[in-house]
KEKE-3310 file (N, C-alpha, C; in steps of 0.2 Angstrom, whole numbers, plus 5000, padded with zeros to 4 digits):
npx = (4979:4988:5001:5015:5026:5042:5050:5062:5058:5052:5039:5039:5030:5036:5036:5031:5040:5042:5038:5043:5055:5058:5059:5051:5056:5053:5056:5062:5056:5066:5076:5075:5079:5076:5065:5070:5061:5047:5031:5027:5020:5017:5024:5036:5035:5047:5062:5071:5079:5093:5089:5074:5067:5058:5061:5051:5049:5054:5047:5030:5015:5010:5019:5029:5045:5063:5075:5090:5098:5102:5094:5086:5074:5068:5051:5036:5020:5004:5003:5009:5025:5034:5045:5055:5065:5076:5075:5085:5089:5084:5084:5078:5062:5050:5043)
npy = (4947:4950:4941:4929:4922:4916:4899:4895:4904:4915:4925:4937:4941:4954:4950:4960:4970:4969:4984:4985:4981:4967:4969:4980:4993:5004:5005:5017:5021:5024:5018:5004:4988:4979:4967:4950:4940:4932:4931:4918:4923:4919:4905:4900:4888:4878:4873:4871:4858:4854:4843:4845:4842:4847:4851:4852:4865:4868:4877:4882:4893:4903:4898:4904:4909:4911:4923:4928:4944:4953:4948:4946:4955:4969:4975:4985:4980:4982:4992:4986:4984:4970:4956:4949:4933:4920:4903:4898:4909:4908:4904:4896:4887:4893:4884)
npz = (4969:4953:4951:4946:4951:4943:4940:4951:4961:4974:4981:4994:5010:5021:5038:5052:5061:5079:5091:5103:5115:5126:5138:5138:5133:5119:5101:5092:5074:5066:5071:5070:5063:5047:5047:5045:5043:5034:5027:5013:4999:4986:4975:4964:4951:4951:4950:4936:4928:4917:4909:4908:4917:4932:4949:4962:4973:4990:4999:5002:4997:5011:5021:5035:5033:5036:5032:5024:5027:5015:5006:4990:4979:4981:4978:4973:4974:4970:4979:4990:4998:4994:4992:4981:4979:4977:4980:4985:4994:5004:5021:5031:5035:5048:5061)
capx = (4986:4990:5009:5017:5034:5044:5055:5063:5058:5047:5035:5037:5029:5040:5033:5031:5044:5040:5041:5045:5059:5055:5059:5048:5059:5050:5060:5060:5056:5073:5083:5072:5080:5071:5065:5072:5056:5040:5029:5027:5014:5017:5029:5036:5034:5052:5069:5070:5085:5095:5086:5068:5062:5056:5061:5049:5051:5053:5042:5023:5012:5008:5024:5033:5051:5068:5079:5096:5097:5102:5091:5080:5072:5061:5046:5031:5014:4997:5003:5013:5031:5036:5051:5055:5070:5078:5073:5092:5091:5078:5087:5074:5056:5048:5038)
capy = (4950:4947:4940:4922:4919:4910:4894:4893:4912:4916:4932:4936:4949:4954:4950:4967:4969:4971:4990:4985:4975:4962:4975:4987:4999:5005:5007:5021:5017:5025:5013:4998:4985:4976:4960:4944:4935:4933:4924:4917:4926:4914:4901:4898:4878:4875:4874:4866:4855:4853:4839:4847:4839:4852:4849:4856:4869:4866:4881:4884:4898:4903:4896:4908:4909:4917:4924:4933:4952:4957:4943:4946:4962:4974:4976:4987:4977:4984:4996:4982:4981:4964:4954:4944:4930:4914:4899:4896:4913:4905:4900:4891:4889:4892:4879)
capz = (4965:4947:4950:4949:4951:4938:4942:4959:4964:4979:4983:5001:5014:5028:5045:5055:5067:5087:5092:5109:5117:5129:5144:5137:5129:5114:5098:5085:5068:5062:5074:5068:5058:5044:5047:5042:5043:5030:5023:5007:4996:4980:4974:4958:4950:4954:4946:4929:4926:4910:4905:4907:4923:4936:4955:4966:4979:4998:5002:4999:4999:5018:5025:5037:5032:5038:5024:5023:5027:5009:5001:4985:4977:4984:4974:4976:4970:4973:4984:4993:4998:4995:4990:4977:4979:4974:4985:4989:4999:5011:5027:5034:5037:5055:5063)
cpx = (4988:4998:5011:5024:5037:5051:5055:5063:5051:5046:5035:5035:5033:5035:5034:5036:5040:5044:5043:5049:5055:5055:5056:5050:5053:5056:5058:5060:5063:5079:5082:5077:5074:5071:5066:5067:5051:5038:5027:5020:5012:5024:5029:5035:5040:5058:5069:5079:5087:5093:5079:5066:5062:5057:5057:5050:5048:5047:5035:5021:5009:5015:5028:5041:5056:5073:5085:5094:5097:5098:5086:5081:5067:5058:5040:5023:5008:4998:5007:5020:5031:5043:5052:5064:5069:5076:5080:5093:5087:5082:5083:5066:5053:5042:5033)
cpy = (4946:4944:4933:4922:4914:4905:4894:4901:4911:4923:4931:4943:4949:4954:4957:4965:4971:4979:4990:4979:4972:4965:4980:4992:4999:5008:5012:5019:5020:5021:5007:4994:4980:4970:4955:4938:4937:4928:4924:4918:4921:4912:4899:4889:4875:4874:4870:4864:4855:4848:4840:4845:4845:4849:4855:4860:4867:4869:4881:4891:4897:4901:4903:4905:4914:4916:4929:4940:4954:4952:4947:4953:4964:4976:4980:4984:4979:4988:4995:4982:4974:4963:4949:4939:4924:4909:4897:4902:4913:4902:4894:4891:4887:4888:4883)
cpz = (4959:4946:4952:4948:4947:4942:4949:4963:4969:4981:4990:5004:5019:5033:5049:5060:5074:5087:5098:5111:5123:5136:5142:5134:5122:5109:5092:5078:5065:5066:5072:5062:5054:5045:5044:5041:5039:5029:5016:5004:4990:4979:4966:4956:4952:4951:4941:4928:4918:4906:4905:4914:4928:4944:4959:4972:4986:5000:4998:5001:5006:5023:5028:5037:5036:5032:5027:5023:5020:5003:4995:4983:4979:4977:4977:4971:4974:4979:4990:4994:4999:4993:4986:4977:4977:4981:4989:4994:5004:5016:5030:5035:5045:5057:5067)
residu = (MET:GLY:PHE:ARG:PRO:LEU:HIS:ASP:ARG:VAL:LEU:VAL:ARG:ARG:VAL:GLU:ALA:ASP:THR:LYS:THR:ALA:GLY:GLY:ILE:ILE:ILE:PRO:ASP:SER:ALA:GLN:GLU:LYS:PRO:GLN:GLU:GLY:GLU:VAL:VAL:ALA:ALA:GLY:ALA:GLY:LEU:LYS:ALA:ASP:ASP:GLY:LYS:VAL:THR:PRO:LEU:ASP:VAL:LYS:LYS:GLY:ASP:ARG:ILE:LEU:PHE:GLY:LYS:TRP:SER:GLY:THR:GLU:VAL:LYS:LEU:ASP:GLY:GLU:ASP:LEU:ILE:ILE:MET:LYS:GLU:SER:ASP:ILE:LEU:GLY:VAL:VAL:ALA)
# end
C-alpha cells in the first residue's frame, strides 16, 4: 500500500465483529454495530511541537487498539475500508 499518514495520524483496519453472541444467537448484518477495535496498519512520525521537536507516537504498526465510536475518517484504499484518525482518538492498546 502506498500510503503514509502524516504527523500524529494513524491508519487503522477494523477488526471484524463476531456474528454470534456467547449464547449462540446469530446477529444479522443489519443489526451489527461497527467494531471499535482495530489494527494499526501505518503510523505517522509523531506530533511536531512549536520548537520543531517531534514527539513519537505511542502506537506502532501491528498494535491492536480500541477507539471511540465516531473517531476518524473512513477511507477506501486499494479496495479496503480503512480509518484515518489522530492518536488522541485512540483509547488504548489491547494487550
